[in-house]
C-alpha positions in Angstrom: 113.3 111.7 132.2 110.7 109.1 133.2 110.5 105.8 131.3 107.4 103.8 130.3 107.4 100.8 132.6 107.9 97.4 130.8 109.4 98.7 127.6 113.1 98.2 126.7 113.6 100.7 123.9 112.5 104.1 122.7 113.3 106.9 120.3 112.3 110.5 120.5 110.8 112.4 117.6 110.2 116.1 117.0 107.0 117.3 115.3 107.6 120.8 113.9 105.0 123.4 114.6 102.6 124.9 112.0 100.3 127.9 112.4 96.8 126.9 113.5 97.6 123.2 114.1 96.6 123.5 117.8 96.4 120.5 120.1 95.4 116.9 119.3 96.8 117.0 115.8 97.1 113.6 114.0 100.4 112.6 112.4 101.3 109.5 110.4 104.4 107.5 111.4 105.7 104.4 109.5 107.6 102.0 111.8 109.9 99.6 110.1 110.8 96.3 111.7 114.4 96.2 110.5 117.3 98.6 110.4 117.8 101.8 108.4 118.1 105.6 108.7 115.3 107.4 110.4 113.9 110.4 108.5 110.7 112.2 108.0 107.9 109.8 109.1 110.0 106.6 108.8 111.5 105.1 111.9 113.5 101.8 112.1 113.2 99.6 115.2 116.2 97.3 114.6 114.3 94.1 115.0 113.6 94.9 118.6 109.8 95.1 118.4 107.2 92.3 118.0 106.9 91.1 114.4 103.2 92.1 114.5 104.0 95.6 116.0 101.6 95.0 118.9 104.1 96.4 121.4 104.4 99.8 119.8 103.3 102.7 122.1 103.6 106.5 121.8 104.0 109.0 124.7 104.1 112.7 125.3 107.4 114.5 125.9 107.4 113.4 129.6 108.1 109.8 128.4 105.1 108.2 130.2 101.8 109.9 129.2 100.4 107.6 126.5 99.1 109.1 123.3 96.2 107.8 121.3 97.1 106.0 118.1 95.7 103.8 115.4 97.5 101.2 113.3 96.2 101.7 109.8 98.0 98.8 108.1 100.9 96.4 108.7 103.0 93.8 107.1 104.4 91.5 109.8 108.2 91.7 110.2 108.3 94.5 107.6 106.4 97.7 108.5 103.3 99.2 110.1 101.6 102.6 109.5 100.4 104.4 112.6 98.5 107.6 113.1 99.4 109.3 116.4 97.4 112.1 118.1 99.9 114.7 119.3 98.5 116.1 122.5 100.6 119.3 122.9 100.0 122.5 121.0 101.7 122.6 117.6 100.7 126.1 116.6 103.8 127.9 117.7 106.3 125.5 119.2 107.9 122.2 118.0 106.8 119.2 120.2 108.6 116.0 121.1 107.0 112.6 121.4 108.4 109.1 122.0 107.9 105.8 120.3 108.4 102.8 122.6 109.0 99.1 121.6 110.2 95.7 122.8 107.6 94.6 125.3 107.0 91.0 124.1 103.9 90.3 126.2 102.0 93.4 125.1 99.4 93.5 122.4 98.2 96.4 120.4 95.9 99.1 121.9 95.2 100.7 118.5 92.0 102.7 118.7 90.8 104.8 115.7 87.8 106.3 117.5 90.0 107.8 120.2 92.6 109.0 117.7 90.4 110.8 115.1 87.5 113.3 115.0 85.4 110.8 113.1 86.3 107.1 112.5 84.7 103.9 111.3 86.6 100.8 110.2 83.3 98.8 110.0 84.7 96.0 112.1 81.4 94.5 113.1 79.7 91.1 112.6 78.9 90.1 109.1 75.4 91.0 107.8 75.2 93.7 110.5 73.5 97.0 109.8 75.7 100.0 109.7 73.9 101.8 112.6 75.7 103.8 115.2 76.1 107.5 114.4 75.6 106.9 110.6 72.3 107.5 108.9 71.5 105.2 106.0 69.9 106.5 102.8 69.0 104.3 99.9 66.4 103.7 97.3 63.8 101.4 99.0 64.0 97.9 97.8 66.8 98.6 95.4 70.0 99.6 97.2 71.5 97.7 100.1 73.9 98.7 102.9 75.3 96.3 105.4 78.5 95.1 107.0 80.3 92.1 105.3 83.9 90.9 106.0 84.3 93.9 108.4 83.7 96.2 105.4 80.9 98.6 104.4 79.1 96.7 101.6 77.2 98.8 99.1 75.0 97.0 96.7 73.9 99.5 94.0 71.7 99.2 91.0 71.9 101.5 87.9 71.6 105.1 88.9 70.1 104.5 92.3 71.4 106.2 95.5 72.9 104.3 98.3 74.9 106.0 101.0 75.6 106.6 104.7 76.0 110.0 106.2 76.8 111.7 109.5 77.4 115.2 110.8 80.9 116.6 110.1 83.2 117.6 112.9 82.8 121.3 113.7 86.1 122.5 112.2 86.5 124.3 108.9 89.9 122.8 108.1 89.7 119.0 107.9 90.9 116.0 106.0 88.6 113.1 105.0 90.2 109.7 104.3 88.7 106.5 103.0 89.3 103.3 101.0 87.0 102.2 98.2 86.9 99.1 96.1 84.5 99.1 93.2 83.0 95.9 91.8 82.7 95.0 88.2 79.8 96.6 86.5 79.5 97.5 82.8 76.0 98.9 82.9 76.5 102.3 84.6 79.1 104.8 85.7 78.0 106.0 89.2 80.0 104.4 91.9 80.7 105.1 95.6 82.8 108.0 96.8 83.7 109.9 100.0 82.3 113.3 100.2 82.2 116.6 102.2 78.8 118.3 101.8 77.8 121.8 102.6 74.5 122.0 100.7 72.8 120.9 97.5 75.0 123.1 95.4 78.2 122.7 97.3 80.1 119.4 97.8 83.4 117.8 96.9 83.9 114.0 96.4 86.6 111.6 95.4 86.7 107.9 94.5 84.0 107.0 92.0 84.8 104.9 88.9 83.3 104.1 85.6 85.3 100.9 84.8 87.9 103.1 82.9 88.5 106.1 85.1 88.4 107.0 88.7 87.7 110.5 89.5 87.2 113.5 91.7 84.3 115.8 91.3 83.0 119.0 93.0 80.0 121.3 92.7 80.7 125.0 93.5 77.4 127.0 93.5 75.8 124.8 90.9 78.9 124.6 88.7 79.9 120.9 88.5 83.5 120.2 87.5 85.7 117.1 87.7 89.0 115.4 87.0 89.8 111.9 85.7 92.7 109.5 86.0 92.7 106.8 83.4 93.5 103.2 84.3 91.6 102.6 87.5 91.0 99.0 88.2 87.8 97.4 89.6 88.1 95.0 92.5 91.1 96.9 93.7 91.5 99.0 96.8 92.4 102.7 96.4 93.1 105.2 99.1 91.5 108.6 98.8 91.7 111.8 100.9 90.1 115.3 100.6 92.0 118.0 102.4 90.2 121.2 103.2 92.7 124.0 103.7 91.6 127.6 104.5 92.3 128.6 100.9 92.9 125.5 98.9 91.2 122.1 98.7 93.3 119.0 97.6 92.0 115.8 96.2 94.7 113.1 96.7 94.9 109.4 95.9 97.2 106.5 96.6 97.5 102.8 95.7 99.2 101.9 99.0 98.3 104.6 101.5 102.0 105.6 101.7 102.8 107.5 98.5 100.2 110.1 97.6 99.5 112.0 94.4 97.4 115.2 94.2 94.7 114.6 91.6 93.8 118.2 91.6 93.8 121.3 93.9 91.1 124.0 93.7 90.6 127.3 95.3 88.2 127.0 98.2 85.0 128.9 97.3 83.3 131.2 99.7 80.3 128.9 99.7 82.5 126.3 101.4 83.2 128.5 104.3 82.9 126.9 107.8 82.8 123.2 108.5 80.9 120.9 106.1 77.4 119.8 107.1 77.9 116.1 106.4 80.4 113.4 105.7 79.0 111.0 103.1 80.2 107.5 101.9 78.4 106.0 98.9 76.4 107.5 96.0 74.1 110.4 96.9 70.7 111.5 96.0 68.9 114.8 95.3 69.0 115.7 99.0 72.4 114.9 100.2 74.4 115.4 98.1 73.2 116.1 94.6 76.0 114.1 92.8 77.5 112.8 90.6 74.9 113.9 88.1 71.7 115.7 89.1 69.9 114.5 86.0 70.2 110.9 87.1 68.8 111.2 90.6 66.2 108.6 91.5 66.1 107.3 87.9 67.3 103.9 88.8 66.3 100.7 87.0 65.7 97.8 89.4 66.2 95.4 86.5 69.4 97.0 85.3 73.0 96.3 86.2 74.0 95.7 89.7 77.4 96.5 91.3 78.7 95.4 94.7 81.3 97.7 96.2 83.1 98.1 99.5 84.4 101.0 101.6 86.7 100.8 104.7 88.7 102.9 107.2 86.8 106.2 106.8 88.2 108.9 109.1 88.3 112.6 109.5 91.3 114.4 111.1 92.6 117.9 111.7 94.3 119.6 108.7 96.2 122.9 108.3 98.0 124.0 105.2 100.9 123.6 105.4 100.8 120.8 107.9 103.2 120.3 110.8 106.3 118.6 109.4 108.3 115.7 110.8 111.5 116.8 112.4 114.5 114.9 113.8 114.6 111.5 115.3 116.7 110.7 118.4 119.0 107.7 118.7 117.8 104.4 120.1 117.7 104.5 123.9 117.5 101.5 126.3 115.8 101.6 129.7 115.6 99.5 132.9 113.3 96.5 132.5 112.4 94.0 135.2 111.7 90.5 134.1 110.6 87.5 136.1 112.6 84.3 136.1 110.2 82.2 138.2 110.1 81.3 141.9 109.4 84.9 142.7 112.8 86.0 141.5 113.5 88.9 139.1 116.5 90.3 137.5 117.2 93.7 136.1 118.4 94.6 132.6 120.0 97.9 132.1 
């Protein structure tokens, strides 16, 4: 078995197959700096990696072909959350990947755009326009969309629309993830959300807040329904995901991006067949999409209450129901590493 040159340690990991998963399926792995028992998506690196996890790499089962990955979050010397794109076909056969660590001179090669079907972490200069593949849509002179602090900044007046949108990846089974932090505003209820949109009567969204509740909402052929969770806090980040299965749609939330709770699950209607037309972040309008309340579209007050909100780390990945599960972890292996000691001399560690 080949070894990734320059790295001292690795562990193997099995990803179990699931019908329809196919190739290039994204799986989450949480790498812990210290020691512990590996299980499910948790792996412990025994203090052998960099404290900032910059030397973590993932390879295919040959031990050397690098896999695309994105580091979603980290706490130095504690843990880091990675998403790894598994190259091999997971539809009918379990697949093995490797995690490599302990290469002190390496820095992270995390890349969300290479890992996901759609990705934006809004890491651009302050006061930049959103641009790129997104189309901006806002009430002229009332709403405002730009980049601030490497976040999507959404300035929204009462009942006005203010969002970005782009074409959805061309798959019918998808998961949409995003983080939203709503600002304090007592004057109105309609806040930003992440949304899959098929048409004016067919959409599903998650994330908006009215200072008391944060919610999920959907429109199935002109029938609007929703769910609330009491106790949502303003100026607090929440993680949201909408998972489109072939028969069921799940609206999930998390306070830390690690432990998830299903807010609701609904039977996927026939009008939501095929891939969504758009992915939307923000508050919509009467065109795309007609939410959260069609009676309020374009009825903003430019002198009313204003709220400043933020979104971050929006991505779309593959999703099948049930998903490929995490299998077993191998024991820690050590490899051959050459290190320079100066004057052109090297020694070999085995």
